[in-house]
PyMOL CGO cylinders between C-alpha atoms (Angstrom):
from pymol import cmd
from pymol.cgo import CYLINDER

trace = [
    CYLINDER, 21.17, -0.61, -4.40, 20.55, -3.88, -6.21, 0.3, 1, 1, 1, 1, 1, 1,
    CYLINDER, 20.55, -3.88, -6.21, 18.66, -6.58, -4.38, 0.3, 1, 1, 1, 1, 1, 1,
    CYLINDER, 18.66, -6.58, -4.38, 18.63, -10.16, -5.60, 0.3, 1, 1, 1, 1, 1, 1,
    CYLINDER, 18.63, -10.16, -5.60, 15.42, -12.02, -6.37, 0.3, 1, 1, 1, 1, 1, 1,
    CYLINDER, 15.42, -12.02, -6.37, 16.13, -15.64, -5.41, 0.3, 1, 1, 1, 1, 1, 1,
    CYLINDER, 16.13, -15.64, -5.41, 13.88, -17.00, -8.15, 0.3, 1, 1, 1, 1, 1, 1,
    CYLINDER, 13.88, -17.00, -8.15, 15.75, -17.93, -11.28, 0.3, 1, 1, 1, 1, 1, 1,
    CYLINDER, 15.75, -17.93, -11.28, 15.20, -17.32, -14.95, 0.3, 1, 1, 1, 1, 1, 1,
    CYLINDER, 15.20, -17.32, -14.95, 15.33, -21.00, -15.83, 0.3, 1, 1, 1, 1, 1, 1,
    CYLINDER, 15.33, -21.00, -15.83, 19.01, -20.70, -16.68, 0.3, 1, 1, 1, 1, 1, 1,
    CYLINDER, 19.01, -20.70, -16.68, 20.25, -20.86, -13.10, 0.3, 1, 1, 1, 1, 1, 1,
    CYLINDER, 20.25, -20.86, -13.10, 20.80, -17.10, -12.91, 0.3, 1, 1, 1, 1, 1, 1,
    CYLINDER, 20.80, -17.10, -12.91, 19.50, -15.01, -10.05, 0.3, 1, 1, 1, 1, 1, 1,
    CYLINDER, 19.50, -15.01, -10.05, 17.59, -11.95, -11.20, 0.3, 1, 1, 1, 1, 1, 1,
    CYLINDER, 17.59, -11.95, -11.20, 18.58, -8.51, -9.97, 0.3, 1, 1, 1, 1, 1, 1,
    CYLINDER, 18.58, -8.51, -9.97, 15.88, -6.26, -8.60, 0.3, 1, 1, 1, 1, 1, 1,
    CYLINDER, 15.88, -6.26, -8.60, 16.53, -2.63, -9.42, 0.3, 1, 1, 1, 1, 1, 1,
    CYLINDER, 16.53, -2.63, -9.42, 15.15, 0.43, -7.68, 0.3, 1, 1, 1, 1, 1, 1,
    CYLINDER, 15.15, 0.43, -7.68, 13.78, 3.64, -9.20, 0.3, 1, 1, 1, 1, 1, 1,
    CYLINDER, 13.78, 3.64, -9.20, 16.66, 5.99, -9.94, 0.3, 1, 1, 1, 1, 1, 1,
    CYLINDER, 16.66, 5.99, -9.94, 19.13, 3.21, -10.62, 0.3, 1, 1, 1, 1, 1, 1,
    CYLINDER, 19.13, 3.21, -10.62, 21.17, 3.23, -13.83, 0.3, 1, 1, 1, 1, 1, 1,
    CYLINDER, 21.17, 3.23, -13.83, 20.88, 0.09, -15.97, 0.3, 1, 1, 1, 1, 1, 1,
    CYLINDER, 20.88, 0.09, -15.97, 22.10, -1.35, -19.25, 0.3, 1, 1, 1, 1, 1, 1,
    CYLINDER, 22.10, -1.35, -19.25, 20.07, -3.72, -21.44, 0.3, 1, 1, 1, 1, 1, 1,
    CYLINDER, 20.07, -3.72, -21.44, 21.91, -7.03, -21.95, 0.3, 1, 1, 1, 1, 1, 1,
    CYLINDER, 21.91, -7.03, -21.95, 20.70, -7.65, -25.50, 0.3, 1, 1, 1, 1, 1, 1,
    CYLINDER, 20.70, -7.65, -25.50, 20.28, -4.17, -26.98, 0.3, 1, 1, 1, 1, 1, 1,
    CYLINDER, 20.28, -4.17, -26.98, 23.04, -2.38, -25.07, 0.3, 1, 1, 1, 1, 1, 1,
    CYLINDER, 23.04, -2.38, -25.07, 21.18, 0.83, -24.28, 0.3, 1, 1, 1, 1, 1, 1,
    CYLINDER, 21.18, 0.83, -24.28, 21.70, 2.67, -21.00, 0.3, 1, 1, 1, 1, 1, 1,
    CYLINDER, 21.70, 2.67, -21.00, 18.83, 4.06, -19.00, 0.3, 1, 1, 1, 1, 1, 1,
    CYLINDER, 18.83, 4.06, -19.00, 17.38, 4.90, -15.63, 0.3, 1, 1, 1, 1, 1, 1,
    CYLINDER, 17.38, 4.90, -15.63, 14.64, 2.94, -13.87, 0.3, 1, 1, 1, 1, 1, 1,
    CYLINDER, 14.64, 2.94, -13.87, 11.54, 5.04, -13.21, 0.3, 1, 1, 1, 1, 1, 1,
    CYLINDER, 11.54, 5.04, -13.21, 9.20, 2.40, -11.85, 0.3, 1, 1, 1, 1, 1, 1,
    CYLINDER, 9.20, 2.40, -11.85, 8.95, -1.36, -11.24, 0.3, 1, 1, 1, 1, 1, 1,
    CYLINDER, 8.95, -1.36, -11.24, 6.15, -3.89, -11.55, 0.3, 1, 1, 1, 1, 1, 1,
    CYLINDER, 6.15, -3.89, -11.55, 6.49, -7.17, -9.67, 0.3, 1, 1, 1, 1, 1, 1,
    CYLINDER, 6.49, -7.17, -9.67, 5.41, -8.99, -12.84, 0.3, 1, 1, 1, 1, 1, 1,
    CYLINDER, 5.41, -8.99, -12.84, 4.66, -8.01, -16.44, 0.3, 1, 1, 1, 1, 1, 1,
    CYLINDER, 4.66, -8.01, -16.44, 1.53, -5.88, -16.45, 0.3, 1, 1, 1, 1, 1, 1,
    CYLINDER, 1.53, -5.88, -16.45, 1.41, -5.38, -20.24, 0.3, 1, 1, 1, 1, 1, 1,
    CYLINDER, 1.41, -5.38, -20.24, -1.55, -6.82, -22.09, 0.3, 1, 1, 1, 1, 1, 1,
    CYLINDER, -1.55, -6.82, -22.09, -1.27, -10.01, -24.09, 0.3, 1, 1, 1, 1, 1, 1,
    CYLINDER, -1.27, -10.01, -24.09, -1.18, -8.19, -27.46, 0.3, 1, 1, 1, 1, 1, 1,
    CYLINDER, -1.18, -8.19, -27.46, 1.86, -6.13, -26.42, 0.3, 1, 1, 1, 1, 1, 1,
    CYLINDER, 1.86, -6.13, -26.42, 3.56, -9.17, -24.88, 0.3, 1, 1, 1, 1, 1, 1,
    CYLINDER, 3.56, -9.17, -24.88, 3.11, -11.28, -28.03, 0.3, 1, 1, 1, 1, 1, 1,
    CYLINDER, 3.11, -11.28, -28.03, 4.75, -8.49, -30.09, 0.3, 1, 1, 1, 1, 1, 1,
    CYLINDER, 4.75, -8.49, -30.09, 7.80, -8.52, -27.79, 0.3, 1, 1, 1, 1, 1, 1,
    CYLINDER, 7.80, -8.52, -27.79, 10.52, -10.34, -29.74, 0.3, 1, 1, 1, 1, 1, 1,
    CYLINDER, 10.52, -10.34, -29.74, 12.13, -12.04, -26.74, 0.3, 1, 1, 1, 1, 1, 1,
    CYLINDER, 12.13, -12.04, -26.74, 9.02, -12.76, -24.62, 0.3, 1, 1, 1, 1, 1, 1,
    CYLINDER, 9.02, -12.76, -24.62, 10.83, -13.16, -21.28, 0.3, 1, 1, 1, 1, 1, 1,
    CYLINDER, 10.83, -13.16, -21.28, 9.01, -14.77, -18.37, 0.3, 1, 1, 1, 1, 1, 1,
    CYLINDER, 9.01, -14.77, -18.37, 6.14, -12.57, -17.19, 0.3, 1, 1, 1, 1, 1, 1,
    CYLINDER, 6.14, -12.57, -17.19, 6.62, -13.65, -13.53, 0.3, 1, 1, 1, 1, 1, 1,
    CYLINDER, 6.62, -13.65, -13.53, 9.63, -11.52, -12.70, 0.3, 1, 1, 1, 1, 1, 1,
    CYLINDER, 9.63, -11.52, -12.70, 10.11, -7.81, -12.04, 0.3, 1, 1, 1, 1, 1, 1,
    CYLINDER, 10.11, -7.81, -12.04, 9.60, -5.59, -15.10, 0.3, 1, 1, 1, 1, 1, 1,
    CYLINDER, 9.60, -5.59, -15.10, 10.90, -2.02, -15.31, 0.3, 1, 1, 1, 1, 1, 1,
    CYLINDER, 10.90, -2.02, -15.31, 9.84, 1.25, -16.90, 0.3, 1, 1, 1, 1, 1, 1,
    CYLINDER, 9.84, 1.25, -16.90, 13.09, 2.74, -18.18, 0.3, 1, 1, 1, 1, 1, 1,
    CYLINDER, 13.09, 2.74, -18.18, 14.00, 6.12, -19.67, 0.3, 1, 1, 1, 1, 1, 1,
    CYLINDER, 14.00, 6.12, -19.67, 16.52, 5.40, -22.42, 0.3, 1, 1, 1, 1, 1, 1,
    CYLINDER, 16.52, 5.40, -22.42, 19.67, 7.57, -22.47, 0.3, 1, 1, 1, 1, 1, 1,
    CYLINDER, 19.67, 7.57, -22.47, 20.08, 10.03, -25.38, 0.3, 1, 1, 1, 1, 1, 1,
    CYLINDER, 20.08, 10.03, -25.38, 16.60, 9.21, -26.64, 0.3, 1, 1, 1, 1, 1, 1,
    CYLINDER, 16.60, 9.21, -26.64, 12.94, 10.06, -26.16, 0.3, 1, 1, 1, 1, 1, 1,
    CYLINDER, 12.94, 10.06, -26.16, 12.16, 6.34, -25.74, 0.3, 1, 1, 1, 1, 1, 1,
    CYLINDER, 12.16, 6.34, -25.74, 10.73, 4.72, -22.64, 0.3, 1, 1, 1, 1, 1, 1,
    CYLINDER, 10.73, 4.72, -22.64, 10.99, 0.93, -22.49, 0.3, 1, 1, 1, 1, 1, 1,
    CYLINDER, 10.99, 0.93, -22.49, 9.40, -1.82, -20.46, 0.3, 1, 1, 1, 1, 1, 1,
    CYLINDER, 9.40, -1.82, -20.46, 12.07, -4.44, -19.77, 0.3, 1, 1, 1, 1, 1, 1,
    CYLINDER, 12.07, -4.44, -19.77, 12.23, -7.70, -17.85, 0.3, 1, 1, 1, 1, 1, 1,
    CYLINDER, 12.23, -7.70, -17.85, 14.71, -8.05, -15.00, 0.3, 1, 1, 1, 1, 1, 1,
    CYLINDER, 14.71, -8.05, -15.00, 16.57, -10.86, -16.75, 0.3, 1, 1, 1, 1, 1, 1,
    CYLINDER, 16.57, -10.86, -16.75, 17.44, -8.46, -19.58, 0.3, 1, 1, 1, 1, 1, 1,
    CYLINDER, 17.44, -8.46, -19.58, 18.99, -5.76, -17.39, 0.3, 1, 1, 1, 1, 1, 1,
    CYLINDER, 18.99, -5.76, -17.39, 22.29, -5.30, -15.59, 0.3, 1, 1, 1, 1, 1, 1,
    CYLINDER, 22.29, -5.30, -15.59, 23.49, -2.45, -13.40, 0.3, 1, 1, 1, 1, 1, 1,
    CYLINDER, 23.49, -2.45, -13.40, 25.33, 0.24, -15.36, 0.3, 1, 1, 1, 1, 1, 1,
    CYLINDER, 25.33, 0.24, -15.36, 28.64, 0.94, -13.60, 0.3, 1, 1, 1, 1, 1, 1,
    CYLINDER, 28.64, 0.94, -13.60, 29.34, 4.20, -15.49, 0.3, 1, 1, 1, 1, 1, 1,
    CYLINDER, 29.34, 4.20, -15.49, 27.59, 6.40, -12.90, 0.3, 1, 1, 1, 1, 1, 1,
    CYLINDER, 27.59, 6.40, -12.90, 27.02, 8.95, -15.71, 0.3, 1, 1, 1, 1, 1, 1,
    CYLINDER, 27.02, 8.95, -15.71, 23.72, 10.85, -15.87, 0.3, 1, 1, 1, 1, 1, 1,
    CYLINDER, 23.72, 10.85, -15.87, 21.07, 9.91, -18.42, 0.3, 1, 1, 1, 1, 1, 1,
    CYLINDER, 21.07, 9.91, -18.42, 19.95, 12.43, -21.04, 0.3, 1, 1, 1, 1, 1, 1,
    CYLINDER, 19.95, 12.43, -21.04, 16.19, 12.09, -21.54, 0.3, 1, 1, 1, 1, 1, 1,
    CYLINDER, 16.19, 12.09, -21.54, 13.49, 14.77, -21.83, 0.3, 1, 1, 1, 1, 1, 1,
    CYLINDER, 13.49, 14.77, -21.83, 11.41, 13.22, -19.02, 0.3, 1, 1, 1, 1, 1, 1,
    CYLINDER, 11.41, 13.22, -19.02, 14.29, 12.79, -16.59, 0.3, 1, 1, 1, 1, 1, 1,
    CYLINDER, 14.29, 12.79, -16.59, 13.49, 16.05, -14.73, 0.3, 1, 1, 1, 1, 1, 1,
    CYLINDER, 13.49, 16.05, -14.73, 9.79, 15.11, -14.59, 0.3, 1, 1, 1, 1, 1, 1,
    CYLINDER, 9.79, 15.11, -14.59, 10.45, 11.96, -12.51, 0.3, 1, 1, 1, 1, 1, 1,
    CYLINDER, 10.45, 11.96, -12.51, 13.65, 12.81, -10.64, 0.3, 1, 1, 1, 1, 1, 1,
    CYLINDER, 13.65, 12.81, -10.64, 14.62, 15.68, -8.35, 0.3, 1, 1, 1, 1, 1, 1,
    CYLINDER, 14.62, 15.68, -8.35, 18.37, 15.21, -8.51, 0.3, 1, 1, 1, 1, 1, 1,
    CYLINDER, 18.37, 15.21, -8.51, 21.38, 13.06, -9.31, 0.3, 1, 1, 1, 1, 1, 1,
    CYLINDER, 21.38, 13.06, -9.31, 23.75, 12.06, -6.51, 0.3, 1, 1, 1, 1, 1, 1,
    CYLINDER, 23.75, 12.06, -6.51, 26.62, 9.59, -6.50, 0.3, 1, 1, 1, 1, 1, 1,
    CYLINDER, 26.62, 9.59, -6.50, 25.57, 7.90, -9.75, 0.3, 1, 1, 1, 1, 1, 1,
    CYLINDER, 25.57, 7.90, -9.75, 21.92, 7.48, -8.74, 0.3, 1, 1, 1, 1, 1, 1,
    CYLINDER, 21.92, 7.48, -8.74, 18.83, 9.55, -9.47, 0.3, 1, 1, 1, 1, 1, 1,
    CYLINDER, 18.83, 9.55, -9.47, 16.60, 10.73, -6.62, 0.3, 1, 1, 1, 1, 1, 1,
    CYLINDER, 16.60, 10.73, -6.62, 13.02, 9.75, -7.48, 0.3, 1, 1, 1, 1, 1, 1,
    CYLINDER, 13.02, 9.75, -7.48, 10.31, 12.33, -6.79, 0.3, 1, 1, 1, 1, 1, 1,
    CYLINDER, 10.31, 12.33, -6.79, 6.61, 11.65, -6.08, 0.3, 1, 1, 1, 1, 1, 1,
    CYLINDER, 6.61, 11.65, -6.08, 5.41, 12.00, -9.69, 0.3, 1, 1, 1, 1, 1, 1,
    CYLINDER, 5.41, 12.00, -9.69, 3.65, 8.69, -10.48, 0.3, 1, 1, 1, 1, 1, 1,
    CYLINDER, 3.65, 8.69, -10.48, 4.45, 6.67, -13.58, 0.3, 1, 1, 1, 1, 1, 1,
    CYLINDER, 4.45, 6.67, -13.58, 1.39, 6.81, -15.86, 0.3, 1, 1, 1, 1, 1, 1,
    CYLINDER, 1.39, 6.81, -15.86, -0.33, 3.56, -15.95, 0.3, 1, 1, 1, 1, 1, 1,
]
cmd.load_cgo(trace, "trace")
């Protein structure tokens, strides 16, 4: 279920807050994925953040995402994500490591912690 963070991105848009197991799509890059974990703000170090091409606001939820049909894991800002309505499973080699099942278009998160 998507919750809404009432803070805005500076463009008058409310930011969605996604939960682990939820399917998302990246607004700019178009990839699909599944949320594994969430940080309430960007926890990446300054070097990584400066290399990020878009440099979204650090004070918003950021998500660890397994990218569909890839081995990639991304760290994306809330403002860059939207819910993926497809309800189709994600194909990723770590999917079974972090999730115990897939029901009604949503993954069931297990207790395996995100490394970090």
